[in-house]
Steps between C-alpha positions, in 0.01 A plus 500: 500500500741793528854474363795724581712499183856626558742587219873567502624833362782382274410659171147440373535130415356367826205737462425418136504125558261550791227620263381152388501372859305796639250477214456128563452558872233763438329278240482227767327730746794614712528855626859609434695775672844595367816580694828626352699820461643734238436434132329160542250643749420791266473260206266259679285786628456614139428146382261410782350829625214306659740318737598653834876535543764533769858630492783272610861602579734510201801274449696772320672244278768625262768337285778760513776270370551192283639315805257249649694509830496879537135519400406227750684674786339837424150348477492250786461746786219690325322175411511362854367825640223517240391137558480565874308826450253352250432206733409737785271694269343179366414393853334838557299473176382146582393608848316805371339372180457127573626357169442131432826440310818671379660469157847649488697546179862484625437689826638257756364692800137493386365194680293426809487176701122509550394514133619334177809675369607446138832605346528560124858482376705381203830483687557238769869454428778757512711503183800689637830396344649344816371290789614770741251736337219259412459294817426784747231629263341156470506449877332838547228425245439149640464653845225731375326223303406316819251779577296434183244225445560477124749635248347582162738502205393683182612225266393156379608181683773434241653840599519604134588856600641493853733202462733450796371819664215288639672161505431404861304218661226627729142393566411868529579574134212538255537606135233745384593550132634806320351824628447760230211722398660563159336328202583451134300685237586532130594865437683705243861559604515874570841512669839352422584474867330567834733532800315428826716578802451378855682396814693671778726801474762597406508226234170608343640848431833361378322284242284789387808715441662219303213421265332837441774637267484174302124529464533863387761397241285213373320562172153396596223565752585408858338523845665530838298431816712619791312308768446801724176543694409854394260656253741708292373544142690318226816666370680451171859467381526451123274197426499384862186547708583503873245410766574523870221254577266279301212293635467129433266548207756728337781252568291224345455708186877559484578130538274423205574800276883508529742295293741466792476563875800605710472425871656339806504126567268557795286195570171684448622661177591157364155363584346791307726444197429127492127557537490736202772329298703818450857521371735678739846627582551397862740678734556351849539746787867503610547365849186284487614136454146372444453737203831386353388139543160570341676673211704185437183288508327730252777444242330171411205698363565614144296816552740645760844662480684553829747788538700641791441846643791717393522305172148550367482519120141568400571487126673163524218363714236608247695350210542175690127474564373610155421153371412339831150373570263612774440207736240499774535287811288185488444471875350777710251433781358160397279507810796533737399839642139388540616193693712720729200724571289198594770395743510851645122501549522172688772637726309826551177321591689285749655806663158669531357192674 
């Protein structure tokens, strides 16, 4: 069985959470080929060099302002064009390579009517502040959902992480558990804080410029991972070690050997933090309502402090978390992903017949 696995280029989160699914597919005998663009494609090629890969058109998503309305207007045209272009390319790939199924992480144009098409997403509802903004987005998403046979949500059925982001009633929805390749291991704490940046520009750069002087001023060892897909050697400013890129093994070491993590409230980042049980300063990306919502949900966890970009206070965040406990999530896969793969095999076998 050959799977075309498509991943959205929206930071590296969609790519990192794909790792457990691709590994599970390969362990179950599937041949997986990867399709994406930009940083996620480069990342997945490094992670799975044995898998063939294909380049899809980019969405070119940015969050230039804090205004949800202005961001939505600037993005919509690019997104519609990209979805249309990726659908045409998907049809070409299916015709040429004869895949048995498609799994698409948030690429709404990667489906085909003749084979099982699965969508992985954590956002089925639009959390814009007004109905005028939220309803058109929901109508658009619902229109795309009709092309997919199942919708896999990386959460547990009680929606412990996604909350109202996935609060819809649909027979297509299947929960597949938290997706993270990051694991807890008892390690000596080598760093006071590890800042792990991600997400679209220009907000990634804005956050880096805000926190780097604070890390340099901090009296203690710090690490900054810029989240850039290049192989520049580490650089140093005072007691801050700066990496452009770090592989998943390196990130796992940081999560376990740092007193505090600083990162976005990206869905994949939160799954990693909960899997390891790390304490963190969380900073939602301005202009992304779902990250703001997830930040509010994370306030119920004692191990997290949520701050706004533009008002980040690293010292205060560290002090707030000093006596907090590390807490690991109690529910991860629990057989949910394995059950989804069995369903996929059944659909794939039926399509072959």
